[in-house]
N, C-alpha and C positions, 0 to 999 in steps of 0.2 A: 600552529593551528592545523587542524585536519580539514581537508576539502572533500565533501561527500556529494556525489552526483547521481541522481536517479533519473534516467531517461525513460519516459513513458511513451505511450502511443501517440499522444498529442502535444506533450510539453516536457521540458526538462526542469526538474527541481534540484536546486543546489543549496547546500548549507555549509557554513563554516562552524566548526566546533573548537572550543577551547575548554580544557578541563572537563570534558564530557557534556558541555552545555552548548546549545546553539547560540551563536553570537550574531549571525547574519544569515538570512535566507533569501533566495532569489528564484525567480521563475523565468524561463526562456522558452519562446516558441521554437527557436532554432539555436542550438548550442554548438559553437565552433571552436577551433583551435585559437582563434583570436580572443575569444572569451576566456579561455584558459590563461593565455598570456596576460590578459588584463587583470584577472583575479590574483595571479601570483605577483603582479607588480604593485597591487594595492594593499595586499594583506600578507602577513608573515606566515605563509603556508609552508609546511615542511612535508606533509604526507597527504596522500589522496587515494580515493577509491571511486570507481565508476561502475554503475550497474545499468544495464539496458535491456528492455524487452524487445528492442529492434536492433538493426545493425548500426553500430556506432562508427563514426568516421575515423579511419586510421589516423588522420592528422590530429584528432583530439587525443587519442591514445598515446601517440608519439610525444605530444607536448606534455602530457601529464607524466609520462615515464621520464622524460628528460628533466623536468623541473622538480620532481618529487624525490625526497630521500627514500621514502617507502611508497610504492605504488601498487595497487591491486586492481586488475581488471577482473571484476567479480564473475565467477562462473561456478559450475557444479563441483569443481575440484578444489575450490577455495576452502581451507579449514574453517570450521564454524565453532562458536562457543556453545552450541547445542547439538544434540545428536539428531541426525536426519534419518527417519525411518520410512521415507517415501521410496517406493520400489523403483521408480525411474527418476533419480535426482537430476539427470541431464535434461528432462522435460519439465521440471518444476520451475515455475516463474521465479526469477530472481527477486522480484518485489515481494512475493509471498514468503519466501524464506527469510528475507531481510525484515519483514514485518514481524515474523515469529520471533526472531532474535531481539528486535526492539521491544516487543511486549514482554518477553521473558526478562529482559533487563529492567524494565520499569516496574514489573510486578512479579518479583521472584517467588519461587516456592508455591505458585498457584497454578491450577489448571486454567488454561486460557482458550477462549473462543475468539478468534480474530476475524472481523468482518471488514473487508476492503471493498468499498462501493465505488468502483471506477467504471471503465468501459465495460468490464465484466464485474460481477459480484463474486468474491471468493470467500469461502468459509473454511477456516483452518483451525486445527486443534493442536495445542502444545501442552504436554503433561507437566505436572508440578516438578518432576525430576528432569525437566529441560529436554524433552524428546518431542520432535516434530512428528506427529502421528499421521498426518495427512489432512485432506480437506476436499472441498467440492467447489465447482465452478458453475456459475449461472449467468444468464444475460443481464447486463446492466440496464439502467433506466433508458438511455438513449437507444440502445439496441432493441429493447422491447417496443419503444415507440415507433422505431423504423420498421420493425417486422409487422406490427399491426397495420401500418399504412401500406406496406408493399405486398403483404399477403392477403389483403382484402380489397374489395372493389370500391368501397365507399368510406371507409374510416380515414379521416384526415391525418396528416403528419403534424403533431402539435409540439409545443414546448411546455414543460412543466413549471408552474409557478410555485412560490413558497407556500401558498395556501392550498396545495393539492390535496391535503387531507381533510378539507372542509368542503362540503358535508360528507357524512359517512357514505352515502350513495349519491352519485352524480345526478343532477337534474337536467343535464344536457349532454351531448356526446363528448364535448371537450372535457367536462368535469368527469365523466364516466371513464374516459381513457386515462386521464391524469391520476385520479384516485385509484383506479384499478391497478396501474403500474406501480405507483409508489406504495400503496398498501400491500400489494403482492409481495414486495421485497421485505417490508416490515413484518408481515406474517411469516415469511421464510425465516427471518432472524428469530422471531419468537418461537417458531417451530423447532429450530435447533436447540434453543435454550430449554424448551420443554422436554425434548428428547434426552438431553443431558441430565436433567432433574429426574426423569423417569428411571435413569440408570444409577441414581444416587451419587452423581458426580457433582461435587462442588466446583465452582468455576467463577472466573471473572470474564467480562466481555469487553473487548477493545474494538472500537469502530473508527475507521479511517477512510481516506479516499475522497475524491471530489464531490461525490453525492452523499457523503456522510451526514450533512445537515438535515436531509429529509428523514433519515432514520432517527437522528437525535431529537428532532422536533416531537417525535411520538414516544421516545424511550429514554429521555434524559436521565431519569433516576435509576434506570436499570443497567446502563452501560457506561463505560469510560470512553472518552474521546481523546485522540491524539493525531492531529493532522500530519505530523512529521514522523510517523512511526517507521516508515521505510528508511528515511535518512538516519534516524536514531539507530536502527539496526545496522545500517552500513557502517556507522561510526564505531559501533561495538565490534563488528567484524574486523575493521581496520586495526583497532586497538589490540584485539586478540591475536591477530597475525604478527603485529609488531612484538608482542610479548613472547610468543613462541619462537621467534627468530633470534631473540637475545641470548 
């Protein structure tokens, strides 16, 4: 089995892959070397990869390196199964390029718009010939809600419910903030889609991330959904590196 670890800003997502398929996935608020030891004791793991948007504990890296036959601490120098045309690969989020690899694996030979709705919302483009062409970064839902509260004197800090898109226009301040933030992101996605169509570019859209359900609730028929896109990409990267070392 392959062990793939995606450490985000607020949680760590873990998946076990066998023959290219997820057989087990877990979520940790805090992921430690003890968790690594436990996973290796419970499952027949041979190889592993870890990606982090923050500083990962050296003890976790040491445990993975010690227990794995093949281990990758994913960074901008790691060989990729797609070409990276980003001008500053050392500043490119590991989750962004992993999502690009995952989408390219799931939907080969297609131009891809990848929307990751997490703490930030990222919009990335991968060409049909497997080139990461770049992308954009915008504030996520929670960030927008926080800024509206902190940068004004009277707007409250709210939480967004599942029915944030009803009605079209809010009839009170709570509804106005919720719908304004969520619809703003949906209109962003549709704007990128419209811009690609105006350039006569055919494409598929993948939506992932913790806040993907808000986008999917309004655009189910227009986009593809894959909640484990980063982990799938990490597994592809791990397999690619194992192949080139043989």
